[in-house]
Backbone as a printed PyTorch tensor [residue, N CA C, xyz], in Angstrom:
tensor([[[ 94.5100, 102.4150,  99.8450],
         [ 93.2070, 101.7930, 100.0520],
         [ 93.0810, 101.3490, 101.5020]],

        [[ 91.8970, 101.5920, 102.0930],
         [ 91.6500, 101.2210, 103.4760],
         [ 90.9320,  99.8740, 103.5270]],

        [[ 91.4800,  98.9740, 104.3050],
         [ 90.8710,  97.6560, 104.4530],
         [ 90.2250,  97.5510, 105.8320]],

        [[ 88.9900,  97.0950, 105.8540],
         [ 88.2590,  96.9230, 107.0990],
         [ 87.2410,  95.7990, 106.9250]],

        [[ 86.3130,  95.6830, 107.8520],
         [ 85.3310,  94.6040, 107.7710],
         [ 84.4570,  94.7230, 106.5320]],

        [[ 84.2100,  95.9650, 106.0940],
         [ 83.4050,  96.1760, 104.8960],
         [ 84.2200,  95.9830, 103.6230]],

        [[ 85.5200,  96.1590, 103.7370],
         [ 86.4090,  96.0130, 102.5830],
         [ 87.6400,  95.2090, 103.0100]],

        [[ 87.4710,  93.9010, 103.2240],
         [ 88.5660,  93.0780, 103.7550],
         [ 89.6530,  92.7720, 102.7290]],

        [[ 90.8150,  92.4210, 103.2410],
         [ 91.9290,  91.9690, 102.4060],
         [ 91.6320,  90.5350, 101.9670]],

        [[ 91.5750,  90.3100, 100.6640],
         [ 91.3280,  88.9520, 100.1670],
         [ 92.6440,  88.1820, 100.1080]],

        [[ 92.5720,  86.8910, 100.3980],
         [ 93.8060,  86.1250, 100.5580],
         [ 93.6170,  84.6600, 100.1720]],

        [[ 94.6350,  84.1280,  99.4990],
         [ 94.7510,  82.6950,  99.2350],
         [ 96.0350,  82.2390,  99.9090]],

        [[ 95.9900,  81.1280, 100.6310],
         [ 97.2130,  80.6400, 101.2630],
         [ 97.4510,  79.1860, 100.8980]],

        [[ 98.7200,  78.7980, 100.9690],
         [ 99.0850,  77.4350, 100.5720],
         [100.2060,  76.8970, 101.4460]],

        [[100.0350,  75.6710, 101.8890],
         [101.0510,  74.9590, 102.6610],
         [100.7260,  73.4780, 102.5570]],

        [[101.7380,  72.6470, 102.4480],
         [101.4650,  71.2200, 102.2840],
         [101.2200,  70.4980, 103.6090]],

        [[101.2430,  71.2290, 104.7150],
         [100.9630,  70.6330, 106.0170],
         [ 99.5940,  71.1030, 106.5120]],

        [[ 98.7050,  70.1580, 106.7300],
         [ 97.3380,  70.4730, 107.1580],
         [ 97.3060,  71.2490, 108.4650]],

        [[ 98.1930,  70.8980, 109.4040],
         [ 98.1900,  71.5710, 110.6980],
         [ 98.5480,  73.0460, 110.5420]],

        [[ 99.4360,  73.3650, 109.6060],
         [ 99.7980,  74.7610, 109.3570],
         [ 98.6250,  75.4990, 108.7260]],

        [[ 97.9980,  74.8690, 107.7400],
         [ 96.8490,  75.5050, 107.0890],
         [ 95.7260,  75.7540, 108.1010]],

        [[ 95.5190,  74.7850, 108.9910],
         [ 94.4720,  74.9400, 110.0030],
         [ 94.7660,  76.1300, 110.9100]],

        [[ 96.0380,  76.3040, 111.2620],
         [ 96.4280,  77.4230, 112.1090],
         [ 96.2180,  78.7600, 111.4210]],

        [[ 96.6170,  78.8350, 110.1550],
         [ 96.4310,  80.0680, 109.3880],
         [ 94.9430,  80.3610, 109.2210]],

        [[ 94.1940,  79.3220, 108.8780],
         [ 92.7480,  79.4740, 108.6800],
         [ 92.0750,  80.0020, 109.9480]],

        [[ 92.4320,  79.4320, 111.0820],
         [ 91.8370,  79.8320, 112.3550],
         [ 92.2060,  81.2740, 112.7000]],

        [[ 93.4710,  81.6240, 112.5210],
         [ 93.9290,  82.9660, 112.8600],
         [ 93.2490,  84.0250, 111.9990]],

        [[ 93.2130,  83.8000, 110.6960],
         [ 92.6460,  84.7980, 109.7930],
         [ 91.1320,  84.8860, 109.9090]],

        [[ 90.4950,  83.7780, 110.2360],
         [ 89.0370,  83.7950, 110.3590],
         [ 88.5820,  84.6160, 111.5600]],

        [[ 89.4700,  84.8210, 112.5190],
         [ 89.1480,  85.6210, 113.6980],
         [ 89.3170,  87.1100, 113.4530]],

        [[ 89.9530,  87.4660, 112.3460],
         [ 90.1820,  88.8720, 112.0070],
         [ 89.3090,  89.2300, 110.8130]],

        [[ 88.3090,  90.0660, 111.0370],
         [ 87.3270,  90.3770, 109.9970],
         [ 87.8620,  91.3060, 108.9100]],

        [[ 89.1250,  91.7390, 109.0510],
         [ 89.7120,  92.5540, 107.9830],
         [ 90.3120,  91.6820, 106.8900]],

        [[ 90.1910,  90.3630, 107.0470],
         [ 90.6700,  89.4210, 106.0280],
         [ 89.5220,  88.5630, 105.5140]],

        [[ 89.6050,  88.2170, 104.2540],
         [ 88.6410,  87.3040, 103.6460],
         [ 89.4090,  86.1850, 102.9530]],

        [[ 89.2990,  84.9740, 103.4750],
         [ 89.9770,  83.8300, 102.8710],
         [ 89.2080,  83.3960, 101.6310]],

        [[ 89.8720,  83.4720, 100.4800],
         [ 89.2390,  83.0790,  99.2260],
         [ 89.3490,  81.5740,  98.9960]],

        [[ 90.5160,  81.0220,  99.3570],
         [ 90.7350,  79.5920,  99.1390],
         [ 92.0700,  79.2020,  99.7480]],

        [[ 92.3510,  77.9020,  99.7460],
         [ 93.6290,  77.4050, 100.2370],
         [ 94.0480,  76.1960,  99.4130]],

        [[ 95.3500,  75.9110,  99.4320],
         [ 95.8820,  74.7960,  98.6420],
         [ 96.9550,  74.0730,  99.4280]],

        [[ 97.1780,  72.8040,  99.0500],
         [ 98.2250,  72.0200,  99.7160],
         [ 99.4020,  71.7320,  98.7970]],

        [[ 99.4260,  72.3770,  97.6200],
         [100.5720,  72.2470,  96.7160],
         [100.6730,  73.4960,  95.8560]],

        [[101.8460,  73.6880,  95.2630],
         [102.0980,  74.8960,  94.5060],
         [101.2730,  75.0410,  93.2440]],

        [[101.0470,  73.9600,  92.5350],
         [100.2780,  74.0220,  91.2900],
         [ 98.8520,  74.4860,  91.5450]],

        [[ 98.2030,  73.8900,  92.5470],
         [ 96.8380,  74.3070,  92.8830],
         [ 96.8230,  75.7480,  93.3860]],

        [[ 97.8570,  76.1130,  94.1370],
         [ 97.9420,  77.4820,  94.6440],
         [ 97.9720,  78.4780,  93.4920]],

        [[ 98.7990,  78.1970,  92.4900],
         [ 98.8950,  79.0870,  91.3380],
         [ 97.5460,  79.2170,  90.6410]],

        [[ 96.8950,  78.0960,  90.4080],
         [ 95.5930,  78.1160,  89.7300],
         [ 94.5640,  78.9170,  90.5310]],

        [[ 94.5550,  78.7300,  91.8460],
         [ 93.5920,  79.4320,  92.6890],
         [ 93.8660,  80.9300,  92.7390]],

        [[ 95.1370,  81.2900,  92.7680],
         [ 95.5080,  82.7080,  92.7990],
         [ 95.1150,  83.3860,  91.4920]],

        [[ 95.3770,  82.7230,  90.3810],
         [ 95.0130,  83.2900,  89.0810],
         [ 93.4950,  83.3910,  88.9350]],

        [[ 92.7820,  82.4660,  89.5470],
         [ 91.3170,  82.4650,  89.4500],
         [ 90.6920,  83.5370,  90.3490]],

        [[ 91.1090,  83.5730,  91.6080],
         [ 90.4970,  84.4920,  92.5710],
         [ 91.0640,  85.9070,  92.5040]],

        [[ 92.3250,  86.0320,  92.0400],
         [ 93.0060,  87.3300,  92.0190],
         [ 92.9470,  88.0220,  93.3950]],

        [[ 93.4280,  87.3540,  94.4280],
         [ 93.3670,  87.9280,  95.7800],
         [ 94.3570,  89.0690,  95.9510]],

        [[ 94.1720,  89.8280,  97.0230],
         [ 95.1360,  90.8890,  97.3440],
         [ 96.4760,  90.2790,  97.7460]],

        [[ 96.4320,  89.1660,  98.4810],
         [ 97.6480,  88.5370,  99.0000],
         [ 97.6380,  87.0390,  98.7350]],

        [[ 98.8090,  86.5190,  98.3920],
         [ 99.0380,  85.0710,  98.3590],
         [100.0710,  84.7760,  99.4360]],

        [[ 99.7130,  83.9600, 100.4010],
         [100.6090,  83.5860, 101.4970],
         [101.0630,  82.1560, 101.2450]],

        [[102.3510,  81.9900, 100.9220],
         [102.8340,  80.7090, 100.4090],
         [103.9760,  80.1170, 101.2280]],

        [[103.9010,  78.8150, 101.4350],
         [105.0490,  78.0840, 101.9570],
         [106.0930,  78.0410, 100.8410]],

        [[107.3480,  77.9200, 101.1970],
         [108.3830,  77.9450, 100.1670],
         [108.6260,  76.5680,  99.5560]],

        [[108.4400,  75.5030, 100.3450],
         [108.6550,  74.1500,  99.8440],
         [107.3260,  73.4110,  99.8020]],

        [[106.8280,  73.1700,  98.5870],
         [105.5600,  72.4600,  98.4120],
         [105.6710,  71.4990,  97.2360]],

        [[104.8310,  70.4670,  97.1980],
         [104.8260,  69.5440,  96.0540],
         [104.4190,  70.2600,  94.7680]],

        [[104.8560,  69.7150,  93.6490],
         [104.5020,  70.1500,  92.2970],
         [105.1290,  71.4890,  91.8990]],

        [[104.9620,  72.5250,  92.7150],
         [105.6400,  73.8000,  92.4870],
         [106.0200,  74.3870,  93.8380]],

        [[107.2070,  74.9460,  93.9210],
         [107.6160,  75.5940,  95.1640],
         [106.9880,  76.9830,  95.2520]],

        [[107.0370,  77.5550,  96.4400],
         [106.5430,  78.9120,  96.5990],
         [107.2990,  79.9020,  95.7350]],

        [[108.5850,  79.6640,  95.5520],
         [109.4000,  80.5280,  94.6900],
         [108.9420,  80.4240,  93.2410]],

        [[108.6840,  79.2130,  92.7840],
         [108.2290,  79.0160,  91.4050],
         [106.8620,  79.6500,  91.1770]],

        [[105.9790,  79.5310,  92.1520],
         [104.6630,  80.1660,  92.0430],
         [104.8230,  81.6800,  91.9870]],

        [[105.6810,  82.2070,  92.8390],
         [105.9410,  83.6460,  92.8610],
         [106.4440,  84.1360,  91.5170]],

        [[107.4390,  83.4490,  90.9740],
         [108.0160,  83.8430,  89.6940],
         [106.9690,  83.8200,  88.5830]],

        [[106.1460,  82.7800,  88.5820],
         [105.1080,  82.6580,  87.5540],
         [104.0980,  83.8030,  87.6630]],

        [[103.7160,  84.1480,  88.8640],
         [102.7680,  85.2440,  89.0690],
         [103.3490,  86.5690,  88.6060]],

        [[104.5990,  86.8220,  88.9440],
         [105.2260,  88.0820,  88.5530],
         [105.4150,  88.1540,  87.0430]],

        [[105.7390,  87.0250,  86.4120],
         [105.8940,  87.0100,  84.9600],
         [104.5680,  87.2600,  84.2570]],

        [[103.4770,  86.9220,  84.9270],
         [102.1420,  87.1610,  84.3780],
         [101.6130,  88.5370,  84.7750]],

        [[102.4700,  89.3270,  85.4300],
         [102.0990,  90.6730,  85.8780],
         [100.9040,  90.6590,  86.8290]],

        [[100.8320,  89.6420,  87.6510],
         [ 99.7670,  89.5590,  88.6450],
         [ 99.8950,  90.7040,  89.6450]],

        [[ 98.7720,  91.2620,  90.0460],
         [ 98.7650,  92.3430,  91.0270],
         [ 98.6910,  91.8180,  92.4590]],

        [[ 98.6510,  90.5180,  92.6120],
         [ 98.6140,  89.9100,  93.9450],
         [ 99.9680,  90.0600,  94.6420]],

        [[ 99.9490,  90.5170,  95.8700],
         [101.1740,  90.5920,  96.6650],
         [101.5010,  89.1940,  97.1830]],

        [[102.7400,  88.7810,  97.0060],
         [103.1450,  87.4310,  97.4040],
         [104.0250,  87.4950,  98.6480]],

        [[103.5950,  86.8100,  99.6860],
         [104.3570,  86.7440, 100.9320],
         [104.7220,  85.2890, 101.2080]],

        [[105.9990,  85.0400, 101.3800],
         [106.4790,  83.7020, 101.7200],
         [106.4190,  83.5240, 103.2320]],

        [[105.8000,  82.4310, 103.6770],
         [105.7560,  82.0870, 105.1000],
         [106.4330,  80.7290, 105.2450]],

        [[107.5950,  80.7120, 105.8540],
         [108.4260,  79.5130, 105.7990],
         [109.1740,  79.2480, 107.0960]],

        [[109.6230,  78.0250, 107.2360],
         [110.4760,  77.6570, 108.3700],
         [111.9450,  77.8880, 108.0460]],

        [[112.2510,  78.1480, 106.7690],
         [113.6430,  78.3140, 106.3490],
         [114.1560,  79.7130, 106.6750]],

        [[115.2680,  79.7670, 107.3850],
         [115.8890,  81.0370, 107.7450],
         [117.3160,  81.0910, 107.2150]],

        [[117.5100,  80.6430, 105.9920],
         [118.8470,  80.6850, 105.3990],
         [118.8660,  81.6630, 104.2380]],

        [[120.0570,  82.1830, 103.9760],
         [120.2070,  83.1930, 102.9410],
         [119.8240,  82.7330, 101.5580]],

        [[120.0900,  81.4830, 101.2400],
         [119.8140,  80.9850,  99.8930],
         [118.3250,  81.0550,  99.5660]],

        [[117.4810,  80.6170, 100.4910],
         [116.0370,  80.6550, 100.2540],
         [115.5210,  82.0950, 100.2020]],

        [[116.0440,  82.9500, 101.0700],
         [115.6470,  84.3550, 101.0670],
         [115.9730,  85.0090,  99.7340]],

        [[117.1980,  84.8120,  99.2650],
         [117.6260,  85.4150,  98.0060],
         [116.7660,  84.9150,  96.8460]],

        [[116.4790,  83.6180,  96.8160],
         [115.6710,  83.0520,  95.7350],
         [114.2670,  83.6460,  95.7370]],

        [[113.6920,  83.7820,  96.9230],
         [112.3370,  84.3210,  97.0300],
         [112.2760,  85.7680,  96.5590]],

        [[113.2380,  86.5680,  96.9900],
         [113.2350,  87.9750,  96.6040],
         [113.5680,  88.1470,  95.1310]],

        [[114.4670,  87.3320,  94.6250],
         [114.8060,  87.4000,  93.2030],
         [113.6060,  87.0370,  92.3360]],

        [[112.7450,  86.1540,  92.8490],
         [111.5410,  85.7640,  92.1070],
         [110.4840,  86.8530,  92.1500]],

        [[110.6550,  87.8060,  93.0750],
         [109.7110,  88.9150,  93.1510],
         [108.8210,  88.9190,  94.3730]],

        [[109.1290,  88.1020,  95.3860],
         [108.2980,  88.0540,  96.5890],
         [108.2350,  89.4250,  97.2560]],

        [[107.0720,  89.7510,  97.7690],
         [106.8580,  91.0360,  98.4310],
         [107.0970,  90.9470,  99.9350]],

        [[107.3430,  89.7460, 100.4210],
         [107.6190,  89.5820, 101.8330],
         [108.1870,  88.2110, 102.1210]],

        [[108.9100,  88.1010, 103.2300],
         [109.5130,  86.8310, 103.6400],
         [109.3870,  86.7530, 105.1500]],

        [[108.4780,  85.9140, 105.6070],
         [108.2010,  85.7860, 107.0300],
         [108.4850,  84.3670, 107.4970]],

        [[109.0050,  84.2460, 108.6920],
         [109.2780,  82.9230, 109.2380],
         [108.0870,  82.4510, 110.0710]],

        [[107.9150,  81.1400, 110.1490],
         [106.7230,  80.5770, 110.7850],
         [106.6830,  80.7580, 112.2970]],

        [[107.7800,  81.2270, 112.8820],
         [107.7580,  81.4950, 114.3160],
         [107.2930,  82.9190, 114.6200]],

        [[106.8570,  83.6430, 113.6020],
         [106.4030,  85.0100, 113.7910],
         [105.1280,  85.0110, 114.6370]],

        [[105.0340,  85.8890, 115.6480],
         [103.8130,  85.9710, 116.4540],
         [102.6110,  86.3520, 115.5890]],

        [[101.4390,  85.8900, 115.9770],
         [100.2310,  86.1350, 115.1860],
         [ 99.9910,  87.6200, 114.9340]],

        [[100.1760,  88.4410, 115.9650],
         [ 99.9300,  89.8750, 115.8080],
         [100.8750,  90.4860, 114.7790]],

        [[102.1250,  90.0190, 114.7720],
         [103.0900,  90.5480, 113.8100],
         [102.7670,  90.0770, 112.4030]],

        [[102.2740,  88.8530, 112.2730],
         [101.8830,  88.3580, 110.9530],
         [100.7140,  89.1620, 110.4140]],

        [[ 99.7200,  89.4170, 111.2500],
         [ 98.5690,  90.2250, 110.8430],
         [ 99.0310,  91.6130, 110.4100]],

        [[ 99.9140,  92.2150, 111.2100],
         [100.4210,  93.5490, 110.8910],
         [101.1930,  93.5430, 109.5790]],

        [[101.9840,  92.4980, 109.3550],
         [102.7640,  92.3940, 108.1180],
         [101.8490,  92.2840, 106.9040]],

        [[100.7830,  91.5150, 107.0190],
         [ 99.8510,  91.3610, 105.9010],
         [ 99.1170,  92.6690, 105.6230]],

        [[ 98.7980,  93.4190, 106.6700],
         [ 98.1840,  94.7270, 106.4660],
         [ 99.1610,  95.6910, 105.8010]],

        [[100.4340,  95.5360, 106.1290],
         [101.4590,  96.4250, 105.5770],
         [101.7470,  96.1270, 104.1170]],

        [[101.8300,  94.8580, 103.7520],
         [102.2540,  94.5000, 102.4000],
         [101.2740,  95.0050, 101.3460]],

        [[ 99.9890,  95.1190, 101.6860],
         [ 99.0160,  95.6000, 100.6990],
         [ 99.1520,  97.0960, 100.4440]],

        [[ 99.9840,  97.7800, 101.2340],
         [100.2630,  99.1900, 100.9710],
         [101.4210,  99.3470,  99.9890]],

        [[102.0280,  98.2180,  99.6200],
         [103.1480,  98.2680,  98.6910],
         [104.5010,  98.1820,  99.3610]],

        [[104.5110,  98.0230, 100.6730],
         [105.7590,  97.9320, 101.4340],
         [106.1650,  96.4790, 101.6020]],

        [[107.4130,  96.1540, 101.2940],
         [107.8880,  94.7950, 101.5160],
         [107.9950,  94.5150, 103.0060]],

        [[107.7310,  93.2740, 103.3830],
         [107.7400,  92.9190, 104.8040],
         [108.6760,  91.7450, 105.0610]],

        [[109.3510,  91.7970, 106.2200],
         [110.2810,  90.7490, 106.6240],
         [110.1310,  90.4880, 108.1160]],

        [[110.3280,  89.2540, 108.5180],
         [110.3880,  88.9430, 109.9450],
         [111.6160,  89.6190, 110.5420]],

        [[111.5100,  89.9910, 111.7970],
         [112.6570,  90.5930, 112.4660],
         [113.8200,  89.6150, 112.5330]],

        [[113.5110,  88.3340, 112.5090],
         [114.5720,  87.3240, 112.5680],
         [115.4320,  87.3380, 111.3150]],

        [[114.9670,  88.0050, 110.2520],
         [115.7660,  88.0880, 109.0320],
         [117.0380,  88.8970, 109.2840]],

        [[116.9680,  89.8510, 110.2010],
         [118.1790,  90.6030, 110.5580],
         [119.1980,  89.6580, 111.1870]],

        [[118.7280,  88.7910, 112.0860],
         [119.6220,  87.8000, 112.6950],
         [120.1450,  86.8450, 111.6370]],

        [[119.2860,  86.4880, 110.7000],
         [119.7090,  85.6450, 109.5760],
         [120.8700,  86.2910, 108.8460]],

        [[120.7360,  87.5670, 108.5560],
         [121.7900,  88.2680, 107.8330],
         [123.0890,  88.2540, 108.6230]],

        [[122.9710,  88.4550, 109.9260],
         [124.1730,  88.4570, 110.7560],
         [124.8570,  87.0900, 110.7630]],

        [[124.0660,  86.0450, 110.9150],
         [124.6260,  84.7010, 111.0610],
         [125.0720,  84.0560, 109.7590]],

        [[124.3530,  84.3230, 108.6820],
         [124.5870,  83.6210, 107.4290],
         [125.3570,  84.4320, 106.3930]],

        [[125.2040,  85.7600, 106.4340],
         [125.8240,  86.5770, 105.4000],
         [127.1110,  87.2500, 105.8620]],

        [[127.2280,  87.5120, 107.1780],
         [128.2860,  88.4020, 107.6270],
         [129.6700,  87.7620, 107.6090]],

        [[130.6370,  88.5720, 107.2700],
         [132.0430,  88.2600, 107.4920],
         [132.5830,  89.4590, 108.2580]],

        [[133.5880,  89.2480, 109.0460],
         [134.0610,  90.3430, 109.8860],
         [134.6580,  91.4730, 109.0510]],

        [[134.4410,  92.6920, 109.5810],
         [135.0040,  93.8560, 108.9290],
         [134.0150,  94.5460, 108.0200]],

        [[134.2470,  95.8110, 107.7830],
         [133.3700,  96.6090, 106.9360],
         [133.6470,  96.3490, 105.4710]],

        [[132.5710,  96.3680, 104.6760],
         [132.7130,  96.1880, 103.2410],
         [132.5280,  97.5030, 102.4780]],

        [[132.5130,  98.6210, 103.1850],
         [132.3430,  99.9110, 102.5220],
         [133.6380, 100.2830, 101.8110]],

        [[133.5810, 100.4160, 100.5070],
         [134.7680, 100.8080,  99.7520],
         [135.1130, 102.2630, 100.0520]],

        [[136.4030, 102.5920, 100.1480],
         [136.8190, 103.9470, 100.5110],
         [136.2710, 105.0260,  99.5850]],

        [[136.0990, 104.7150,  98.2910],
         [135.6710, 105.7400,  97.3380],
         [134.1620, 105.9520,  97.3230]],

        [[133.4160, 105.1130,  98.0440],
         [131.9640, 105.2560,  98.0770],
         [131.5810, 106.1790,  99.2290]],

        [[130.8910, 107.2500,  98.9040],
         [130.5030, 108.2340,  99.9030],
         [129.0340, 108.0460, 100.2860]],

        [[128.8140, 107.6950, 101.5320],
         [127.4690, 107.5260, 102.0610],
         [127.1530, 108.7360, 102.9350]],

        [[126.0610, 109.4450, 102.6290],
         [125.7150, 110.6330, 103.3940],
         [125.2560, 110.2680, 104.8020]],

        [[125.2290, 111.2680, 105.6730],
         [124.7970, 111.0350, 107.0520],
         [123.3700, 110.4990, 107.0910]],

        [[122.4860, 111.0730, 106.2690],
         [121.1010, 110.6160, 106.2400],
         [121.0090, 109.1740, 105.7410]],

        [[121.7980, 108.8490, 104.7240],
         [121.8110, 107.4820, 104.2080],
         [122.3210, 106.5070, 105.2650]],

        [[123.3160, 106.9530, 106.0470],
         [123.8330, 106.1140, 107.1260],
         [122.7620, 105.8640, 108.1850]],

        [[121.9920, 106.9170, 108.5020],
         [120.9120, 106.7640, 109.4810],
         [119.8880, 105.7380, 108.9990]],

        [[119.5460, 105.8340, 107.7310],
         [118.5520, 104.9260, 107.1690],
         [119.0880, 103.4990, 107.1130]],

        [[120.3460, 103.3420, 106.7280],
         [120.9520, 102.0120, 106.7040],
         [120.9780, 101.3950, 108.0990]],

        [[121.2730, 102.2170, 109.0960],
         [121.3110, 101.7150, 110.4640],
         [119.9370, 101.2240, 110.9090]],

        [[118.8860, 101.9320, 110.5150],
         [117.5260, 101.5250, 110.8710],
         [117.0980, 100.2870, 110.0940]],

        [[117.5610, 100.1750, 108.8570],
         [117.2950,  98.9570, 108.0810],
         [117.9140,  97.7610, 108.7910]],

        [[119.1040,  97.9650, 109.3400],
         [119.8110,  96.8790, 110.0300],
         [119.0760,  96.4130, 111.2800]],

        [[118.2070,  97.2760, 111.8370],
         [117.4280,  96.8780, 113.0150],
         [116.1270,  96.2040, 112.6190]],

        [[115.8870,  96.0990, 111.3090],
         [114.6960,  95.4080, 110.8280],
         [113.5100,  96.3010, 110.5460]],

        [[113.7140,  97.6160, 110.5680],
         [112.5960,  98.5350, 110.3440],
         [112.2350,  98.6300, 108.8630]],

        [[110.9400,  98.7870, 108.5960],
         [110.4510,  98.9750, 107.2320],
         [110.5920, 100.4450, 106.8460]],

        [[110.3590, 100.7640, 105.5800],
         [110.4400, 102.1530, 105.1270],
         [109.4310, 103.0280, 105.8610]],

        [[108.2440, 102.4920, 106.1160],
         [107.2190, 103.2490, 106.8430],
         [107.7010, 103.5620, 108.2590]],

        [[108.2770, 102.5760, 108.9340],
         [108.7710, 102.7780, 110.3010],
         [109.9480, 103.7430, 110.3220]],

        [[110.8180, 103.6560, 109.3130],
         [111.9560, 104.5760, 109.2170],
         [111.4570, 105.9970, 109.0120]],

        [[110.4660, 106.1500, 108.1520],
         [109.8970, 107.4730, 107.8880],
         [109.3420, 108.0870, 109.1720]],

        [[108.6590, 107.2840, 109.9740],
         [108.0990, 107.7690, 111.2350],
         [109.2060, 108.1270, 112.2260]],

        [[110.2570, 107.3270, 112.2610],
         [111.3620, 107.5620, 113.1930],
         [112.1210, 108.8410, 112.8690]],

        [[112.3550, 109.0680, 111.5700],
         [113.1640, 110.2140, 111.1360],
         [112.3230, 111.4140, 110.7140]],

        [[110.9990, 111.3020, 110.8530],
         [110.0840, 112.3780, 110.4610],
         [110.2590, 112.7610, 108.9940]],

        [[110.3220, 111.7320, 108.1670],
         [110.4400, 111.9200, 106.7270],
         [109.2350, 111.2850, 106.0510]],

        [[109.0330, 111.6170, 104.7810],
         [107.9880, 110.9410, 104.0210],
         [108.5080, 109.5740, 103.5920]],

        [[107.6000, 108.6360, 103.3650],
         [108.0020, 107.3130, 102.8980],
         [108.7130, 107.4360, 101.5570]],

        [[108.2340, 108.3540, 100.7190],
         [108.8550, 108.5580,  99.4070],
         [110.3140, 108.9870,  99.5550]],

        [[110.5870, 109.8650, 100.5290],
         [111.9660, 110.3150, 100.7580],
         [112.8450, 109.1560, 101.2220]],

        [[112.3200, 108.3410, 102.1130],
         [113.0740, 107.1760, 102.5870],
         [113.3670, 106.2310, 101.4370]],

        [[112.3630, 105.9670, 100.6080],
         [112.5580, 105.0740,  99.4640],
         [113.5810, 105.6530,  98.4910]],

        [[113.5880, 106.9740,  98.3590],
         [114.5690, 107.6230,  97.4820],
         [115.9850, 107.4110,  98.0060]],

        [[116.1600, 107.5550,  99.3190],
         [117.4770, 107.3190,  99.9210],
         [117.8850, 105.8540,  99.7660]],

        [[116.9430, 104.9410,  99.9530],
         [117.2390, 103.5150,  99.7760],
         [117.7190, 103.2490,  98.3550]],

        [[117.0120, 103.8350,  97.4040],
         [117.3690, 103.6370,  95.9960],
         [118.7640, 104.1930,  95.7150]],

        [[119.0600, 105.3890,  96.2310],
         [120.3650, 106.0080,  95.9970],
         [121.4940, 105.1600,  96.5720]],

        [[121.2870, 104.6190,  97.7750],
         [122.3070, 103.7740,  98.3970],
         [122.5230, 102.5080,  97.5790]],

        [[121.4380, 101.9120,  97.1100],
         [121.5500, 100.6930,  96.3060],
         [122.3220, 100.9610,  95.0240]],

        [[122.0930, 102.1330,  94.4300],
         [122.8240, 102.4940,  93.2170],
         [124.3100, 102.6800,  93.5150]],

        [[124.6220, 103.3540,  94.6020],
         [126.0160, 103.5960,  94.9670],
         [126.7720, 102.2930,  95.2380]],

        [[126.0930, 101.3630,  95.8840],
         [126.7460, 100.1290,  96.3130],
         [126.6190,  98.9940,  95.3150]],

        [[125.8580,  99.2270,  94.2510],
         [125.6700,  98.1810,  93.2530],
         [124.8210,  97.0360,  93.7670]],

        [[123.9140,  97.3450,  94.6860],
         [123.0290,  96.3360,  95.2640],
         [121.7540,  96.2780,  94.4440]],

        [[121.3140,  95.0610,  94.1200],
         [120.1920,  94.9060,  93.1980],
         [118.8440,  94.6500,  93.8600]],

        [[118.8320,  94.2300,  95.1140],
         [117.5470,  93.9240,  95.7350],
         [117.5750,  94.2230,  97.2260]],

        [[116.4030,  94.1350,  97.8340],
         [116.2680,  94.4500,  99.2480],
         [117.0730,  93.5110, 100.1310]],

        [[117.1600,  92.2500,  99.7360],
         [117.9470,  91.2930, 100.5200],
         [119.3990,  91.7440, 100.6090]],

        [[119.9410,  92.2160,  99.4910],
         [121.3090,  92.6980,  99.4760],
         [121.4800,  93.9330, 100.3420]],

        [[120.4610,  94.8030, 100.3350],
         [120.5290,  96.0120, 101.1440],
         [120.4940,  95.6730, 102.6290]],

        [[119.6430,  94.7330, 103.0070],
         [119.5890,  94.2900, 104.4010],
         [120.9240,  93.6820, 104.8130]],

        [[121.4860,  92.8570, 103.9250],
         [122.7760,  92.2220, 104.2080],
         [123.8520,  93.2760, 104.4370]],

        [[123.9040,  94.2590, 103.5550],
         [124.9180,  95.3070, 103.6710],
         [124.7140,  96.1200, 104.9450]],

        [[123.4560,  96.4730, 105.2270],
         [123.1670,  97.2940, 106.3980],
         [123.5980,  96.6070, 107.6830]],

        [[123.3020,  95.3190, 107.7970],
         [123.6800,  94.5790, 109.0000],
         [125.1880,  94.4360, 109.0950]],

        [[125.8150,  94.1400, 107.9750],
         [127.2600,  93.9470, 107.9390],
         [128.0040,  95.1850, 108.3930]],

        [[127.4670,  96.3570, 108.0630],
         [128.1550,  97.6040, 108.3500],
         [127.5080,  98.4190, 109.4560]],

        [[126.6170,  97.8120, 110.2220],
         [125.8890,  98.5690, 111.2450],
         [126.8310,  99.1780, 112.2800]],

        [[127.9100,  98.4760, 112.6470],
         [128.8570,  99.0240, 113.6170],
         [129.5260, 100.2770, 113.0730]],

        [[129.8250, 100.2720, 111.7760],
         [130.4480, 101.4330, 111.1420],
         [129.5370, 102.6450, 111.2360]],

        [[128.2320, 102.4420, 110.9830],
         [127.2860, 103.5510, 110.9650],
         [126.9410, 104.0420, 112.3630]],

        [[127.2430, 103.2540, 113.3850],
         [126.9390, 103.6610, 114.7520],
         [128.0830, 104.4340, 115.3950]],

        [[129.1940, 104.5270, 114.6890],
         [130.3590, 105.1960, 115.2640],
         [130.1560, 106.7080, 115.2800]]])
């Protein structure tokens, strides 16, 4: 689906800090490809507004009164909501990332993300592609990594899978990887799925962690 001024991306956002909401409101109001449906200062109101408006995107802080962004995300996914949920947070630790992705979040962005990158990420997530701040790669390095490769000797990773893992470690999305390697997005997603099956990885956070941990191995 193409989103433009005639067919904008509808969005509900929530944060318990007025200054943050004001910043988001101002930024999105300047871009006519977005339509702000409503905003909330707590998780409970956010959930109610999202269920009522059924926006394309819910942009949520992770720590809010009454319900956290993770709890709102989980509730929406359990209700089979078609709204894409993107977490926008100041937290850059593995525990919060894992919780958000396990709840079903479609993206995890940090609040220091430049406005242009946030806009681009929101445009990307409505295509079905998960989005992450580039700082998440640094997060993986600092919080998840232990020295040495974790690739088991009996696990065979193909050259193409290694290329894709290396690009994942640089923070590239499936769409960007497809463009870099001249592959279809479907082919890239297929390779991602195969690697996750081989390594016993259950979610994208785990795949990012593994890719960063073993990036030196794949660059050899």
